PyMOL Python script that loads the backbone (N, CA, C, O; Angstrom):
from pymol import cmd

cmd.read_pdbstr("""\
ATOM      1  N   MET A   1     -26.927   2.260 -11.064  1.00  0.00           N
ATOM      2  CA  MET A   1     -26.195   2.442 -12.307  1.00  0.00           C
ATOM      3  C   MET A   1     -25.283   1.225 -12.490  1.00  0.00           C
ATOM      4  O   MET A   1     -24.553   0.846 -11.574  1.00  0.00           O
ATOM      5  N   ASP A   2     -25.330   0.622 -13.669  1.00  0.00           N
ATOM      6  CA  ASP A   2     -24.487  -0.553 -13.915  1.00  0.00           C
ATOM      7  C   ASP A   2     -23.039  -0.140 -14.181  1.00  0.00           C
ATOM      8  O   ASP A   2     -22.734   1.044 -14.327  1.00  0.00           O
ATOM      9  N   LEU A   3     -22.161  -1.130 -14.241  1.00  0.00           N
ATOM     10  CA  LEU A   3     -20.727  -0.873 -14.381  1.00  0.00           C
ATOM     11  C   LEU A   3     -20.398  -0.098 -15.652  1.00  0.00           C
ATOM     12  O   LEU A   3     -19.607   0.844 -15.617  1.00  0.00           O
ATOM     13  N   GLU A   4     -20.996  -0.489 -16.771  1.00  0.00           N
ATOM     14  CA  GLU A   4     -20.708   0.202 -18.038  1.00  0.00           C
ATOM     15  C   GLU A   4     -21.114   1.667 -17.978  1.00  0.00           C
ATOM     16  O   GLU A   4     -20.373   2.531 -18.446  1.00  0.00           O
ATOM     17  N   ALA A   5     -22.271   1.957 -17.413  1.00  0.00           N
ATOM     18  CA  ALA A   5     -22.731   3.343 -17.292  1.00  0.00           C
ATOM     19  C   ALA A   5     -21.814   4.137 -16.366  1.00  0.00           C
ATOM     20  O   ALA A   5     -21.514   5.302 -16.629  1.00  0.00           O
ATOM     21  N   ARG A   6     -21.372   3.504 -15.283  1.00  0.00           N
ATOM     22  CA  ARG A   6     -20.446   4.172 -14.363  1.00  0.00           C
ATOM     23  C   ARG A   6     -19.130   4.493 -15.036  1.00  0.00           C
ATOM     24  O   ARG A   6     -18.572   5.571 -14.827  1.00  0.00           O
ATOM     25  N   LYS A   7     -18.614   3.555 -15.857  1.00  0.00           N
ATOM     26  CA  LYS A   7     -17.349   3.788 -16.559  1.00  0.00           C
ATOM     27  C   LYS A   7     -17.494   4.952 -17.544  1.00  0.00           C
ATOM     28  O   LYS A   7     -16.606   5.800 -17.643  1.00  0.00           O
ATOM     29  N   ILE A   8     -18.598   4.990 -18.260  1.00  0.00           N
ATOM     30  CA  ILE A   8     -18.823   6.071 -19.225  1.00  0.00           C
ATOM     31  C   ILE A   8     -18.898   7.407 -18.502  1.00  0.00           C
ATOM     32  O   ILE A   8     -18.291   8.387 -18.934  1.00  0.00           O
ATOM     33  N   ALA A   9     -19.644   7.448 -17.400  1.00  0.00           N
ATOM     34  CA  ALA A   9     -19.760   8.694 -16.625  1.00  0.00           C
ATOM     35  C   ALA A   9     -18.392   9.119 -16.091  1.00  0.00           C
ATOM     36  O   ALA A   9     -18.056  10.303 -16.103  1.00  0.00           O
ATOM     37  N   PHE A  10     -17.608   8.151 -15.626  1.00  0.00           N
ATOM     38  CA  PHE A  10     -16.275   8.455 -15.106  1.00  0.00           C
ATOM     39  C   PHE A  10     -15.380   9.022 -16.207  1.00  0.00           C
ATOM     40  O   PHE A  10     -14.697  10.025 -15.997  1.00  0.00           O
ATOM     41  N   VAL A  11     -15.382   8.393 -17.362  1.00  0.00           N
ATOM     42  CA  VAL A  11     -14.541   8.844 -18.474  1.00  0.00           C
ATOM     43  C   VAL A  11     -14.952  10.254 -18.905  1.00  0.00           C
ATOM     44  O   VAL A  11     -14.094  11.093 -19.182  1.00  0.00           O
ATOM     45  N   GLN A  12     -16.245  10.513 -18.961  1.00  0.00           N
ATOM     46  CA  GLN A  12     -16.704  11.856 -19.335  1.00  0.00           C
ATOM     47  C   GLN A  12     -16.208  12.891 -18.332  1.00  0.00           C
ATOM     48  O   GLN A  12     -15.722  13.954 -18.719  1.00  0.00           O
ATOM     49  N   GLU A  13     -16.331  12.580 -17.048  1.00  0.00           N
ATOM     50  CA  GLU A  13     -15.849  13.498 -16.015  1.00  0.00           C
ATOM     51  C   GLU A  13     -14.334  13.651 -16.091  1.00  0.00           C
ATOM     52  O   GLU A  13     -13.810  14.755 -15.946  1.00  0.00           O
ATOM     53  N   PHE A  14     -13.630  12.543 -16.318  1.00  0.00           N
ATOM     54  CA  PHE A  14     -12.177  12.542 -16.441  1.00  0.00           C
ATOM     55  C   PHE A  14     -11.727  13.453 -17.584  1.00  0.00           C
ATOM     56  O   PHE A  14     -10.766  14.208 -17.436  1.00  0.00           O
ATOM     57  N   LEU A  15     -12.418  13.382 -18.721  1.00  0.00           N
ATOM     58  CA  LEU A  15     -12.044  14.187 -19.881  1.00  0.00           C
ATOM     59  C   LEU A  15     -12.264  15.679 -19.658  1.00  0.00           C
ATOM     60  O   LEU A  15     -11.654  16.510 -20.332  1.00  0.00           O
ATOM     61  N   ARG A  16     -13.141  16.018 -18.709  1.00  0.00           N
ATOM     62  CA  ARG A  16     -13.366  17.438 -18.398  1.00  0.00           C
ATOM     63  C   ARG A  16     -12.348  17.991 -17.405  1.00  0.00           C
ATOM     64  O   ARG A  16     -12.315  19.197 -17.163  1.00  0.00           O
ATOM     65  N   LEU A  17     -11.518  17.122 -16.826  1.00  0.00           N
ATOM     66  CA  LEU A  17     -10.538  17.572 -15.834  1.00  0.00           C
ATOM     67  C   LEU A  17      -9.575  18.587 -16.424  1.00  0.00           C
ATOM     68  O   LEU A  17      -9.100  18.433 -17.549  1.00  0.00           O
ATOM     69  N   GLN A  18      -9.298  19.612 -15.661  1.00  0.00           N
ATOM     70  CA  GLN A  18      -8.337  20.630 -16.067  1.00  0.00           C
ATOM     71  C   GLN A  18      -7.225  20.793 -15.027  1.00  0.00           C
ATOM     72  O   GLN A  18      -6.346  21.642 -15.173  1.00  0.00           O
ATOM     73  N   ASN A  19      -7.278  19.974 -13.982  1.00  0.00           N
ATOM     74  CA  ASN A  19      -6.357  20.105 -12.863  1.00  0.00           C
ATOM     75  C   ASN A  19      -5.313  18.991 -12.906  1.00  0.00           C
ATOM     76  O   ASN A  19      -5.642  17.814 -12.760  1.00  0.00           O
ATOM     77  N   GLU A  20      -4.057  19.373 -13.108  1.00  0.00           N
ATOM     78  CA  GLU A  20      -2.951  18.411 -13.185  1.00  0.00           C
ATOM     79  C   GLU A  20      -2.796  17.612 -11.894  1.00  0.00           C
ATOM     80  O   GLU A  20      -2.465  16.427 -11.932  1.00  0.00           O
ATOM     81  N   GLU A  21      -3.033  18.250 -10.762  1.00  0.00           N
ATOM     82  CA  GLU A  21      -2.871  17.599  -9.463  1.00  0.00           C
ATOM     83  C   GLU A  21      -3.898  16.469  -9.292  1.00  0.00           C
ATOM     84  O   GLU A  21      -3.561  15.390  -8.804  1.00  0.00           O
ATOM     85  N   ILE A  22      -5.128  16.719  -9.691  1.00  0.00           N
ATOM     86  CA  ILE A  22      -6.166  15.682  -9.601  1.00  0.00           C
ATOM     87  C   ILE A  22      -5.828  14.535 -10.542  1.00  0.00           C
ATOM     88  O   ILE A  22      -5.953  13.369 -10.166  1.00  0.00           O
ATOM     89  N   LEU A  23      -5.404  14.851 -11.755  1.00  0.00           N
ATOM     90  CA  LEU A  23      -5.035  13.824 -12.715  1.00  0.00           C
ATOM     91  C   LEU A  23      -3.894  12.959 -12.177  1.00  0.00           C
ATOM     92  O   LEU A  23      -3.948  11.732 -12.266  1.00  0.00           O
ATOM     93  N   SER A  24      -2.873  13.590 -11.625  1.00  0.00           N
ATOM     94  CA  SER A  24      -1.743  12.850 -11.052  1.00  0.00           C
ATOM     95  C   SER A  24      -2.205  11.958  -9.898  1.00  0.00           C
ATOM     96  O   SER A  24      -1.759  10.819  -9.766  1.00  0.00           O
ATOM     97  N   GLY A  25      -3.098  12.488  -9.071  1.00  0.00           N
ATOM     98  CA  GLY A  25      -3.623  11.709  -7.949  1.00  0.00           C
ATOM     99  C   GLY A  25      -4.403  10.491  -8.424  1.00  0.00           C
ATOM    100  O   GLY A  25      -4.274   9.411  -7.848  1.00  0.00           O
ATOM    101  N   LEU A  26      -5.211  10.654  -9.468  1.00  0.00           N
ATOM    102  CA  LEU A  26      -5.970   9.529 -10.019  1.00  0.00           C
ATOM    103  C   LEU A  26      -5.041   8.476 -10.622  1.00  0.00           C
ATOM    104  O   LEU A  26      -5.263   7.277 -10.453  1.00  0.00           O
ATOM    105  N   GLU A  27      -4.007   8.926 -11.320  1.00  0.00           N
ATOM    106  CA  GLU A  27      -3.039   7.985 -11.900  1.00  0.00           C
ATOM    107  C   GLU A  27      -2.347   7.190 -10.797  1.00  0.00           C
ATOM    108  O   GLU A  27      -2.205   5.972 -10.895  1.00  0.00           O
ATOM    109  N   LYS A  28      -1.918   7.888  -9.746  1.00  0.00           N
ATOM    110  CA  LYS A  28      -1.228   7.236  -8.633  1.00  0.00           C
ATOM    111  C   LYS A  28      -2.155   6.244  -7.933  1.00  0.00           C
ATOM    112  O   LYS A  28      -1.745   5.129  -7.610  1.00  0.00           O
ATOM    113  N   LEU A  29      -3.397   6.648  -7.701  1.00  0.00           N
ATOM    114  CA  LEU A  29      -4.370   5.775  -7.054  1.00  0.00           C
ATOM    115  C   LEU A  29      -4.638   4.528  -7.881  1.00  0.00           C
ATOM    116  O   LEU A  29      -4.726   3.427  -7.337  1.00  0.00           O
ATOM    117  N   MET A  30      -4.768   4.695  -9.200  1.00  0.00           N
ATOM    118  CA  MET A  30      -5.040   3.557 -10.067  1.00  0.00           C
ATOM    119  C   MET A  30      -3.861   2.579 -10.068  1.00  0.00           C
ATOM    120  O   MET A  30      -4.068   1.369  -9.978  1.00  0.00           O
ATOM    121  N   ARG A  31      -2.633   3.086 -10.169  1.00  0.00           N
ATOM    122  CA  ARG A  31      -1.458   2.211 -10.141  1.00  0.00           C
ATOM    123  C   ARG A  31      -1.368   1.459  -8.815  1.00  0.00           C
ATOM    124  O   ARG A  31      -1.084   0.262  -8.789  1.00  0.00           O
ATOM    125  N   LYS A  32      -1.613   2.174  -7.712  1.00  0.00           N
ATOM    126  CA  LYS A  32      -1.534   1.570  -6.388  1.00  0.00           C
ATOM    127  C   LYS A  32      -2.594   0.489  -6.230  1.00  0.00           C
ATOM    128  O   LYS A  32      -2.302  -0.603  -5.744  1.00  0.00           O
ATOM    129  N   ARG A  33      -3.811   0.784  -6.633  1.00  0.00           N
ATOM    130  CA  ARG A  33      -4.908  -0.176  -6.481  1.00  0.00           C
ATOM    131  C   ARG A  33      -4.699  -1.410  -7.354  1.00  0.00           C
ATOM    132  O   ARG A  33      -4.982  -2.527  -6.922  1.00  0.00           O
ATOM    133  N   LYS A  34      -4.204  -1.220  -8.581  1.00  0.00           N
ATOM    134  CA  LYS A  34      -3.931  -2.363  -9.450  1.00  0.00           C
ATOM    135  C   LYS A  34      -2.847  -3.247  -8.843  1.00  0.00           C
ATOM    136  O   LYS A  34      -2.952  -4.473  -8.887  1.00  0.00           O
ATOM    137  N   ALA A  35      -1.810  -2.639  -8.279  1.00  0.00           N
ATOM    138  CA  ALA A  35      -0.734  -3.404  -7.639  1.00  0.00           C
ATOM    139  C   ALA A  35      -1.271  -4.172  -6.433  1.00  0.00           C
ATOM    140  O   ALA A  35      -0.883  -5.319  -6.209  1.00  0.00           O
ATOM    141  N   GLU A  36      -2.161  -3.549  -5.653  1.00  0.00           N
ATOM    142  CA  GLU A  36      -2.753  -4.225  -4.497  1.00  0.00           C
ATOM    143  C   GLU A  36      -3.575  -5.434  -4.937  1.00  0.00           C
ATOM    144  O   GLU A  36      -3.504  -6.494  -4.315  1.00  0.00           O
ATOM    145  N   LEU A  37      -4.344  -5.281  -5.994  1.00  0.00           N
ATOM    146  CA  LEU A  37      -5.169  -6.385  -6.491  1.00  0.00           C
ATOM    147  C   LEU A  37      -4.312  -7.531  -7.023  1.00  0.00           C
ATOM    148  O   LEU A  37      -4.636  -8.702  -6.828  1.00  0.00           O
ATOM    149  N   ILE A  38      -3.222  -7.185  -7.692  1.00  0.00           N
ATOM    150  CA  ILE A  38      -2.305  -8.221  -8.186  1.00  0.00           C
ATOM    151  C   ILE A  38      -1.704  -8.978  -7.004  1.00  0.00           C
ATOM    152  O   ILE A  38      -1.659 -10.208  -7.004  1.00  0.00           O
ATOM    153  N   ASP A  39      -1.246  -8.238  -6.001  1.00  0.00           N
ATOM    154  CA  ASP A  39      -0.661  -8.875  -4.809  1.00  0.00           C
ATOM    155  C   ASP A  39      -1.683  -9.754  -4.100  1.00  0.00           C
ATOM    156  O   ASP A  39      -1.357 -10.854  -3.655  1.00  0.00           O
ATOM    157  N   LYS A  40      -2.919  -9.273  -3.992  1.00  0.00           N
ATOM    158  CA  LYS A  40      -3.981 -10.014  -3.301  1.00  0.00           C
ATOM    159  C   LYS A  40      -4.294 -11.321  -4.020  1.00  0.00           C
ATOM    160  O   LYS A  40      -4.550 -12.339  -3.377  1.00  0.00           O
ATOM    161  N   ASN A  41      -4.273 -11.297  -5.348  1.00  0.00           N
ATOM    162  CA  ASN A  41      -4.644 -12.474  -6.130  1.00  0.00           C
ATOM    163  C   ASN A  41      -3.460 -13.379  -6.465  1.00  0.00           C
ATOM    164  O   ASN A  41      -3.639 -14.452  -7.041  1.00  0.00           O
ATOM    165  N   PHE A  42      -2.265 -12.952  -6.107  1.00  0.00           N
ATOM    166  CA  PHE A  42      -1.069 -13.739  -6.413  1.00  0.00           C
ATOM    167  C   PHE A  42      -1.000 -14.932  -5.478  1.00  0.00           C
ATOM    168  O   PHE A  42      -1.059 -14.788  -4.257  1.00  0.00           O
ATOM    169  N   LYS A  43      -0.876 -16.099  -6.062  1.00  0.00           N
ATOM    170  CA  LYS A  43      -0.732 -17.312  -5.269  1.00  0.00           C
ATOM    171  C   LYS A  43       0.533 -18.031  -5.719  1.00  0.00           C
ATOM    172  O   LYS A  43       0.665 -18.388  -6.890  1.00  0.00           O
ATOM    173  N   PRO A  44       1.454 -18.242  -4.801  1.00  0.00           N
ATOM    174  CA  PRO A  44       2.692 -18.929  -5.175  1.00  0.00           C
ATOM    175  C   PRO A  44       2.413 -20.337  -5.704  1.00  0.00           C
ATOM    176  O   PRO A  44       1.453 -20.996  -5.304  1.00  0.00           O
ATOM    177  N   MET A  45       3.262 -20.763  -6.592  1.00  0.00           N
ATOM    178  CA  MET A  45       3.154 -22.096  -7.179  1.00  0.00           C
ATOM    179  C   MET A  45       3.574 -23.137  -6.140  1.00  0.00           C
ATOM    180  O   MET A  45       4.540 -22.934  -5.405  1.00  0.00           O
ATOM    181  N   THR A  46       2.846 -24.243  -6.086  1.00  0.00           N
ATOM    182  CA  THR A  46       3.248 -25.323  -5.184  1.00  0.00           C
ATOM    183  C   THR A  46       4.467 -26.022  -5.764  1.00  0.00           C
ATOM    184  O   THR A  46       4.750 -25.896  -6.955  1.00  0.00           O
ATOM    185  N   MET A  47       5.179 -26.749  -4.937  1.00  0.00           N
ATOM    186  CA  MET A  47       6.335 -27.508  -5.429  1.00  0.00           C
ATOM    187  C   MET A  47       5.883 -28.544  -6.456  1.00  0.00           C
ATOM    188  O   MET A  47       6.592 -28.819  -7.424  1.00  0.00           O
ATOM    189  N   GLU A  48       4.714 -29.107  -6.241  1.00  0.00           N
ATOM    190  CA  GLU A  48       4.179 -30.092  -7.188  1.00  0.00           C
ATOM    191  C   GLU A  48       3.948 -29.444  -8.556  1.00  0.00           C
ATOM    192  O   GLU A  48       4.319 -30.006  -9.586  1.00  0.00           O
ATOM    193  N   ASP A  49       3.336 -28.262  -8.556  1.00  0.00           N
ATOM    194  CA  ASP A  49       3.112 -27.545  -9.821  1.00  0.00           C
ATOM    195  C   ASP A  49       4.440 -27.157 -10.475  1.00  0.00           C
ATOM    196  O   ASP A  49       4.608 -27.272 -11.689  1.00  0.00           O
ATOM    197  N   TYR A  50       5.376 -26.695  -9.647  1.00  0.00           N
ATOM    198  CA  TYR A  50       6.695 -26.292 -10.136  1.00  0.00           C
ATOM    199  C   TYR A  50       7.392 -27.465 -10.826  1.00  0.00           C
ATOM    200  O   TYR A  50       7.897 -27.333 -11.941  1.00  0.00           O
ATOM    201  N   ASN A  51       7.412 -28.605 -10.150  1.00  0.00           N
ATOM    202  CA  ASN A  51       8.046 -29.791 -10.726  1.00  0.00           C
ATOM    203  C   ASN A  51       7.322 -30.259 -11.985  1.00  0.00           C
ATOM    204  O   ASN A  51       7.956 -30.726 -12.931  1.00  0.00           O
ATOM    205  N   SER A  52       6.012 -30.136 -12.000  1.00  0.00           N
ATOM    206  CA  SER A  52       5.228 -30.506 -13.176  1.00  0.00           C
ATOM    207  C   SER A  52       5.577 -29.607 -14.366  1.00  0.00           C
ATOM    208  O   SER A  52       5.705 -30.082 -15.494  1.00  0.00           O
ATOM    209  N   GLU A  53       5.731 -28.304 -14.102  1.00  0.00           N
ATOM    210  CA  GLU A  53       6.122 -27.363 -15.164  1.00  0.00           C
ATOM    211  C   GLU A  53       7.498 -27.723 -15.723  1.00  0.00           C
ATOM    212  O   GLU A  53       7.706 -27.686 -16.936  1.00  0.00           O
ATOM    213  N   ILE A  54       8.423 -28.065 -14.852  1.00  0.00           N
ATOM    214  CA  ILE A  54       9.766 -28.456 -15.288  1.00  0.00           C
ATOM    215  C   ILE A  54       9.704 -29.733 -16.124  1.00  0.00           C
ATOM    216  O   ILE A  54      10.331 -29.824 -17.179  1.00  0.00           O
ATOM    217  N   ASP A  55       8.941 -30.717 -15.644  1.00  0.00           N
ATOM    218  CA  ASP A  55       8.792 -31.968 -16.403  1.00  0.00           C
ATOM    219  C   ASP A  55       8.215 -31.700 -17.789  1.00  0.00           C
ATOM    220  O   ASP A  55       8.676 -32.269 -18.779  1.00  0.00           O
ATOM    221  N   GLN A  56       7.209 -30.834 -17.859  1.00  0.00           N
ATOM    222  CA  GLN A  56       6.591 -30.509 -19.149  1.00  0.00           C
ATOM    223  C   GLN A  56       7.593 -29.805 -20.062  1.00  0.00           C
ATOM    224  O   GLN A  56       7.651 -30.090 -21.259  1.00  0.00           O
ATOM    225  N   ALA A  57       8.375 -28.894 -19.505  1.00  0.00           N
ATOM    226  CA  ALA A  57       9.383 -28.191 -20.298  1.00  0.00           C
ATOM    227  C   ALA A  57      10.428 -29.157 -20.846  1.00  0.00           C
ATOM    228  O   ALA A  57      10.843 -29.049 -22.000  1.00  0.00           O
ATOM    229  N   MET A  58      10.846 -30.099 -20.011  1.00  0.00           N
ATOM    230  CA  MET A  58      11.837 -31.086 -20.457  1.00  0.00           C
ATOM    231  C   MET A  58      11.252 -31.964 -21.572  1.00  0.00           C
ATOM    232  O   MET A  58      11.939 -32.285 -22.541  1.00  0.00           O
ATOM    233  N   GLU A  59       9.990 -32.343 -21.427  1.00  0.00           N
ATOM    234  CA  GLU A  59       9.315 -33.145 -22.440  1.00  0.00           C
ATOM    235  C   GLU A  59       9.184 -32.363 -23.750  1.00  0.00           C
ATOM    236  O   GLU A  59       9.422 -32.905 -24.830  1.00  0.00           O
ATOM    237  N   ASP A  60       8.807 -31.096 -23.646  1.00  0.00           N
ATOM    238  CA  ASP A  60       8.702 -30.239 -24.837  1.00  0.00           C
ATOM    239  C   ASP A  60      10.058 -30.124 -25.530  1.00  0.00           C
ATOM    240  O   ASP A  60      10.144 -30.188 -26.756  1.00  0.00           O
ATOM    241  N   SER A  61      11.107 -29.954 -24.743  1.00  0.00           N
ATOM    242  CA  SER A  61      12.451 -29.838 -25.308  1.00  0.00           C
ATOM    243  C   SER A  61      12.847 -31.110 -26.048  1.00  0.00           C
ATOM    244  O   SER A  61      13.383 -31.055 -27.154  1.00  0.00           O
ATOM    245  N   LYS A  62      12.580 -32.247 -25.428  1.00  0.00           N
ATOM    246  CA  LYS A  62      12.911 -33.531 -26.043  1.00  0.00           C
ATOM    247  C   LYS A  62      12.185 -33.742 -27.371  1.00  0.00           C
ATOM    248  O   LYS A  62      12.726 -34.344 -28.298  1.00  0.00           O
ATOM    249  N   ASN A  63      10.958 -33.239 -27.446  1.00  0.00           N
ATOM    250  CA  ASN A  63      10.120 -33.456 -28.624  1.00  0.00           C
ATOM    251  C   ASN A  63      10.133 -32.284 -29.605  1.00  0.00           C
ATOM    252  O   ASN A  63       9.301 -32.225 -30.511  1.00  0.00           O
ATOM    253  N   GLY A  64      11.066 -31.358 -29.430  1.00  0.00           N
ATOM    254  CA  GLY A  64      11.227 -30.269 -30.382  1.00  0.00           C
ATOM    255  C   GLY A  64      10.120 -29.232 -30.366  1.00  0.00           C
ATOM    256  O   GLY A  64       9.935 -28.508 -31.344  1.00  0.00           O
ATOM    257  N   ARG A  65       9.390 -29.151 -29.281  1.00  0.00           N
ATOM    258  CA  ARG A  65       8.308 -28.166 -29.178  1.00  0.00           C
ATOM    259  C   ARG A  65       8.833 -26.907 -28.491  1.00  0.00           C
ATOM    260  O   ARG A  65       8.402 -26.549 -27.395  1.00  0.00           O
ATOM    261  N   MET A  66       9.769 -26.250 -29.159  1.00  0.00           N
ATOM    262  CA  MET A  66      10.391 -25.050 -28.605  1.00  0.00           C
ATOM    263  C   MET A  66      10.520 -24.004 -29.705  1.00  0.00           C
ATOM    264  O   MET A  66      10.494 -24.319 -30.895  1.00  0.00           O
ATOM    265  N   ILE A  67      10.660 -22.754 -29.277  1.00  0.00           N
ATOM    266  CA  ILE A  67      10.893 -21.642 -30.194  1.00  0.00           C
ATOM    267  C   ILE A  67      12.164 -20.942 -29.716  1.00  0.00           C
ATOM    268  O   ILE A  67      12.313 -20.651 -28.529  1.00  0.00           O
ATOM    269  N   LYS A  68      13.069 -20.677 -30.640  1.00  0.00           N
ATOM    270  CA  LYS A  68      14.286 -19.948 -30.277  1.00  0.00           C
ATOM    271  C   LYS A  68      13.890 -18.556 -29.785  1.00  0.00           C
ATOM    272  O   LYS A  68      12.932 -17.963 -30.281  1.00  0.00           O
ATOM    273  N   ALA A  69      14.626 -18.048 -28.819  1.00  0.00           N
ATOM    274  CA  ALA A  69      14.353 -16.718 -28.275  1.00  0.00           C
ATOM    275  C   ALA A  69      14.410 -15.662 -29.377  1.00  0.00           C
ATOM    276  O   ALA A  69      13.590 -14.744 -29.391  1.00  0.00           O
ATOM    277  N   SER A  70      15.359 -15.779 -30.290  1.00  0.00           N
ATOM    278  CA  SER A  70      15.483 -14.791 -31.370  1.00  0.00           C
ATOM    279  C   SER A  70      14.267 -14.845 -32.304  1.00  0.00           C
ATOM    280  O   SER A  70      13.812 -13.809 -32.789  1.00  0.00           O
ATOM    281  N   ASP A  71      13.737 -16.058 -32.559  1.00  0.00           N
ATOM    282  CA  ASP A  71      12.533 -16.175 -33.383  1.00  0.00           C
ATOM    283  C   ASP A  71      11.320 -15.575 -32.679  1.00  0.00           C
ATOM    284  O   ASP A  71      10.501 -14.897 -33.298  1.00  0.00           O
ATOM    285  N   LEU A  72      11.218 -15.833 -31.386  1.00  0.00           N
ATOM    286  CA  LEU A  72      10.106 -15.286 -30.611  1.00  0.00           C
ATOM    287  C   LEU A  72      10.175 -13.764 -30.571  1.00  0.00           C
ATOM    288  O   LEU A  72       9.157 -13.086 -30.714  1.00  0.00           O
ATOM    289  N   LYS A  73      11.370 -13.234 -30.379  1.00  0.00           N
ATOM    290  CA  LYS A  73      11.543 -11.778 -30.338  1.00  0.00           C
ATOM    291  C   LYS A  73      11.139 -11.159 -31.674  1.00  0.00           C
ATOM    292  O   LYS A  73      10.467 -10.127 -31.700  1.00  0.00           O
ATOM    293  N   ALA A  74      11.542 -11.778 -32.778  1.00  0.00           N
ATOM    294  CA  ALA A  74      11.181 -11.264 -34.107  1.00  0.00           C
ATOM    295  C   ALA A  74       9.665 -11.316 -34.303  1.00  0.00           C
ATOM    296  O   ALA A  74       9.079 -10.402 -34.883  1.00  0.00           O
ATOM    297  N   LYS A  75       9.041 -12.377 -33.823  1.00  0.00           N
ATOM    298  CA  LYS A  75       7.585 -12.524 -33.951  1.00  0.00           C
ATOM    299  C   LYS A  75       6.870 -11.437 -33.147  1.00  0.00           C
ATOM    300  O   LYS A  75       5.903 -10.843 -33.623  1.00  0.00           O
ATOM    301  N   ILE A  76       7.344 -11.180 -31.935  1.00  0.00           N
ATOM    302  CA  ILE A  76       6.732 -10.158 -31.075  1.00  0.00           C
ATOM    303  C   ILE A  76       6.891  -8.771 -31.694  1.00  0.00           C
ATOM    304  O   ILE A  76       5.967  -7.961 -31.620  1.00  0.00           O
ATOM    305  N   GLN A  77       8.032  -8.483 -32.296  1.00  0.00           N
ATOM    306  CA  GLN A  77       8.254  -7.174 -32.895  1.00  0.00           C
ATOM    307  C   GLN A  77       7.284  -6.910 -34.052  1.00  0.00           C
ATOM    308  O   GLN A  77       7.002  -5.754 -34.366  1.00  0.00           O
ATOM    309  N   LYS A  78       6.779  -7.956 -34.678  1.00  0.00           N
ATOM    310  CA  LYS A  78       5.811  -7.790 -35.764  1.00  0.00           C
ATOM    311  C   LYS A  78       4.418  -7.426 -35.232  1.00  0.00           C
ATOM    312  O   LYS A  78       3.583  -6.938 -35.993  1.00  0.00           O
ATOM    313  N   TRP A  79       4.157  -7.654 -33.943  1.00  0.00           N
ATOM    314  CA  TRP A  79       2.863  -7.365 -33.369  1.00  0.00           C
ATOM    315  C   TRP A  79       2.552  -5.876 -33.383  1.00  0.00           C
ATOM    316  O   TRP A  79       1.415  -5.472 -33.626  1.00  0.00           O
ATOM    317  N   GLY A  80       3.593  -5.047 -33.116  1.00  0.00           N
ATOM    318  CA  GLY A  80       3.387  -3.608 -32.967  1.00  0.00           C
ATOM    319  C   GLY A  80       3.226  -2.940 -34.255  1.00  0.00           C
ATOM    320  O   GLY A  80       3.043  -1.724 -34.301  1.00  0.00           O
TER     321      GLY A  80
END
""", "prot")
cmd.dss("prot")
cmd.show_as("cartoon", "prot")
cmd.util.cbc("prot")
cmd.orient("prot")
């Protein structure tokens, strides 16, 4: 069974659930597994990358390539 078929079968079974305890367990397992995957794939930035990011930010600032936080917040609020 391919991934898409497995997801559909899982969702169908999930929608038939009537047990709060099983639902809570699945939610907890999913949150835990997602956090584990994020931790596993997280790679700290090297000092070279860090300094490069700072240099780029300083260059952007000098050349006016910035957005005010208040403008960005207003733009994000329009998304919802």
